[in-house]
C-alpha positions in Angstrom: 103.9 87.8 136.2 104.7 91.5 136.1 105.5 91.5 139.8 107.1 88.0 140.3 109.7 88.9 142.9 107.2 90.8 145.0 104.6 88.0 144.6 107.2 85.4 145.9 106.9 87.0 149.4 103.2 86.0 149.5 103.0 82.7 147.7 104.4 79.1 148.1 105.3 79.1 144.4 105.2 81.4 141.4 104.7 80.2 137.8 105.9 82.3 134.9 105.1 81.6 131.3 102.5 79.6 129.4 101.1 76.6 131.2 100.6 74.0 128.4 102.9 71.0 128.9 104.5 72.7 132.0 101.9 72.3 134.8 102.6 68.6 135.1 106.0 69.4 136.6 104.3 71.7 139.2 101.7 69.1 140.1 104.3 66.4 140.4 106.5 68.5 142.7 103.5 69.4 144.8 102.4 65.8 145.2 106.0 64.9 146.3 106.1 67.9 148.7 109.0 69.4 146.6 107.3 72.5 145.3 109.8 75.0 144.0 109.7 78.6 144.8 109.6 79.7 141.1 108.9 77.9 137.9 110.3 80.2 135.2 109.1 79.1 131.6 109.1 82.6 130.1 111.7 81.6 127.5 110.4 78.1 127.1 107.0 78.6 125.5 105.0 75.5 124.4 104.8 74.7 120.6 101.8 76.6 119.4 100.5 73.4 117.7 99.9 71.9 121.1 97.5 74.5 122.2 94.1 72.8 122.5 90.5 73.8 122.8 89.5 75.3 126.1 87.3 73.1 128.5 84.2 75.3 128.1 82.1 72.3 129.3 83.1 73.0 132.9 82.1 76.6 132.8 78.8 78.0 134.3 77.1 79.1 131.1 74.6 81.3 133.0 77.6 83.7 133.7 77.7 84.4 130.0 74.6 86.5 130.3 74.5 89.9 131.9 71.0 91.0 132.8 69.7 88.8 130.1 72.1 90.1 127.4 74.3 87.5 125.7 77.9 88.2 126.4 80.9 87.3 124.2 83.0 84.1 124.6 86.7 84.5 124.5 89.0 82.7 122.0 92.5 83.3 120.6 93.9 82.4 117.3 97.6 83.4 118.0 99.9 84.3 120.8 102.8 86.8 121.0 103.1 90.2 119.3 105.9 91.4 117.0 105.2 95.0 117.9 106.8 96.6 121.0 104.4 99.4 121.9 105.6 102.0 124.5 103.1 101.3 127.3 102.5 97.6 126.6 103.8 94.6 128.6 102.8 92.0 126.0 106.3 91.7 124.5 107.4 90.6 128.0 104.4 88.3 128.8 103.8 86.7 125.4 107.1 87.3 123.6 108.0 89.4 120.6 107.5 86.6 118.1 104.1 86.3 116.5 102.9 82.7 117.0 99.7 81.9 115.0 97.8 78.7 115.8 97.2 76.4 112.9 94.1 77.8 111.4 92.2 74.5 111.4 92.7 74.3 115.2 91.5 77.9 115.8 88.5 77.3 113.6 87.7 73.9 115.3 87.6 75.7 118.6 85.4 78.6 117.4 83.0 76.1 115.8 82.8 74.2 119.1 81.7 77.3 121.1 78.0 77.4 121.8 77.8 81.1 121.5 77.4 83.2 118.4 79.3 86.2 119.8 83.1 86.0 120.3 85.9 88.2 121.4 89.1 87.2 119.5 91.5 88.2 122.2 94.7 88.2 120.1 96.9 91.2 120.9 96.7 92.1 117.3 95.3 90.4 114.2 97.3 92.6 111.9 100.6 90.8 112.1 100.6 88.5 109.1 98.3 89.6 106.3 98.1 86.2 104.5 97.5 84.3 107.7 94.8 86.9 108.7 93.1 86.6 105.3 93.2 82.8 105.5 91.7 82.8 109.0 88.8 85.1 108.0 88.1 83.1 104.8 87.7 79.9 107.0 85.6 81.8 109.6 82.9 82.8 107.0 80.9 79.5 107.2 80.8 79.7 111.0 78.5 82.8 110.9 79.9 84.0 114.2 79.8 87.7 115.1 83.0 88.9 116.8 85.0 91.8 118.0 88.8 92.0 118.2 91.9 94.2 118.4 93.0 95.9 115.2 92.7 94.4 111.7 95.0 95.0 108.9 94.2 98.3 107.2 93.7 96.7 103.7 90.4 96.7 101.8 90.8 93.0 100.9 91.4 92.1 104.5 88.5 94.2 105.7 86.2 92.7 103.1 87.0 89.2 104.3 86.7 90.3 108.0 83.3 91.7 107.3 82.2 88.5 105.6 83.6 86.5 108.5 81.3 88.4 110.9 83.5 91.3 112.2 81.2 93.2 114.6 83.5 95.8 115.9 87.2 96.4 116.6 89.2 98.1 119.3 91.4 100.6 117.5 94.0 102.8 119.1 93.4 106.5 118.3 96.9 107.9 118.8 96.7 111.2 116.9 94.4 113.4 114.8 95.9 112.5 111.4 94.1 111.9 108.2 95.4 108.4 108.3 93.4 107.7 111.5 90.3 109.5 110.0 90.5 107.4 106.9 91.2 104.2 108.8 88.1 104.6 110.9 86.1 105.4 107.7 87.3 102.2 106.0 86.2 100.1 109.0 82.8 101.7 109.0 82.5 101.5 105.1 82.8 97.7 105.6 80.1 97.7 108.3 82.6 97.2 111.1 82.0 99.3 114.2 84.9 101.0 116.0 85.6 101.4 119.7 88.5 103.9 119.9 91.0 103.3 122.7 92.5 106.6 123.7 95.7 106.8 125.8 96.2 110.2 127.6 99.4 111.4 129.2 102.2 110.7 126.6 105.1 113.2 126.7 103.8 114.8 123.4 100.5 115.6 125.0 99.6 119.1 126.2 96.3 120.2 127.7 95.2 121.8 124.4 96.3 118.8 122.4 94.2 116.4 124.5 91.1 118.7 124.2 91.7 118.8 120.5 92.0 115.0 120.3 88.6 114.6 122.0 87.0 117.0 119.6 88.5 114.9 116.8 86.9 111.7 118.2 83.5 113.3 117.9 84.2 114.3 114.3 85.1 110.8 113.1 81.9 109.3 114.3 83.3 106.5 116.6 80.8 104.1 117.9 82.4 104.1 121.4 85.5 105.5 123.0 87.5 104.2 126.0 89.8 106.7 127.7 92.8 105.6 129.8 95.7 107.4 131.4 99.2 106.1 130.7 100.1 103.4 133.2 103.9 102.6 133.6 103.4 98.9 134.0 106.6 97.0 135.0 108.5 95.4 132.1 107.4 98.2 129.7 109.5 101.0 128.1 107.2 103.4 129.8 108.1 102.1 133.2 111.8 102.1 132.4 111.8 105.7 131.1 109.7 107.2 133.8 111.5 105.4 136.6 114.9 106.4 135.2 113.6 110.0 135.1 112.2 109.7 138.7 108.8 110.7 137.5 106.7 107.8 139.0 105.3 108.9 142.4 103.2 105.8 143.2 104.2 102.2 143.3 100.9 101.2 144.9 99.7 98.6 142.3 96.1 99.2 143.2 96.6 102.6 141.6 97.6 101.0 138.3 94.1 100.7 137.0 94.3 103.0 133.9 92.1 105.6 135.5 94.5 107.1 138.0 97.7 109.2 137.3 100.7 107.7 139.0 103.5 109.8 137.3 104.4 113.4 136.6 103.4 114.3 133.1 105.8 116.4 131.0 103.5 119.3 130.1 101.0 119.4 133.0 100.4 118.5 136.6 99.1 115.1 137.6 95.9 116.8 138.7 95.4 118.4 135.3 95.9 115.1 133.5 93.5 113.4 135.9 90.9 116.1 135.1 91.4 115.7 131.5 90.7 111.9 131.8 87.3 112.7 133.3 86.8 115.5 130.7 87.2 113.0 128.0 84.6 110.6 129.2 82.1 113.4 130.1 82.6 115.2 126.7 82.5 112.2 124.4 79.3 110.8 126.1 77.6 114.1 126.8 75.0 113.9 124.0 74.6 110.1 123.9 75.3 108.0 127.0 77.7 105.0 126.8 74.8 102.7 127.4 73.0 104.0 124.3 76.0 103.7 122.1 76.5 100.1 123.3 72.8 99.4 122.7 73.3 100.6 119.1 76.1 98.1 118.6 73.9 95.4 120.1 71.2 96.4 117.6 73.5 96.0 114.7 74.8 92.6 115.7 71.2 91.4 116.3 70.1 92.6 112.9 73.0 90.7 111.3 72.2 87.6 113.2 68.6 87.8 112.1 69.8 88.0 108.5 71.7 84.8 108.7 69.3 83.0 111.1 71.7 82.8 114.1 69.9 85.3 116.4 69.0 83.8 119.8 67.1 86.6 121.7 67.3 86.9 125.5 64.6 88.7 127.5 66.7 91.7 128.1 67.5 92.0 124.4 63.9 91.9 123.4 63.2 94.7 125.9 66.1 96.6 124.6 64.8 96.4 121.0 61.4 97.6 122.2 63.1 100.4 124.0 65.1 101.2 120.8 61.9 101.6 118.8 60.6 104.1 121.4 63.8 106.3 121.4 63.8 106.4 117.6 
């Protein structure tokens, strides 16, 4: 959807937008040999009340285990995002209006999932505090364990999230302020782990600033960190700005993988920024590898599952727990 015009040169038809209630038209046209070149429903989104439960009965459940470890199942409680973050294409793809599903429908879907671990894939749960609190309150009886993108930074919300089974969150670390330090602390005070998402290459970033930011990440005791370089995806403000300034030097979409520099940074060379990206990963995980940090998060969720009798061990997890006892 980010490259619709380019894609048209390689496809019989291109569909833009959300599929519910719209694909019938595509199938009908196809059956009558009248397939259109483009079906543009970007501005004609389906009523959120019509979004049903995904057909998980047709999935291969063995794919939800990786080397014996139970993976998370995906579910969403809302669509759209009222924020318009600089590097993000969500406002184009999902719209700027926050569209929460009726809570009873989201809960019904979560309850139907035969997996105790979920990833709530909403762009941000922190968009409507009352809806968020109501959702978490209804999730408590499910005894699911879940990760998500940011939660509202409010003790009442965090308390309900913890009761509802919040395992860990992906939280953007965008500076070294006391606000970020305290926000991470509040998550952890409520028993919620934090994987920091760290974007490198903004125009405010210098080499010294990025190195200081990485030192800060180690100070605030993140459970994990994920480093990416700024990617000017089409239909983002980052793309518009950098293209207007003639600073994008690669339009090979294979390079737009968040680990390659495709533009000229403001305060350093592309090579320097690329090196700092590797430096971030190497420095943060120098004393404790990424696998061990993830293992510790798995230990925490397994312990909480045991406490409420929802733990279903896999062979790999049993071996991991034995390994954990040895390294302690």
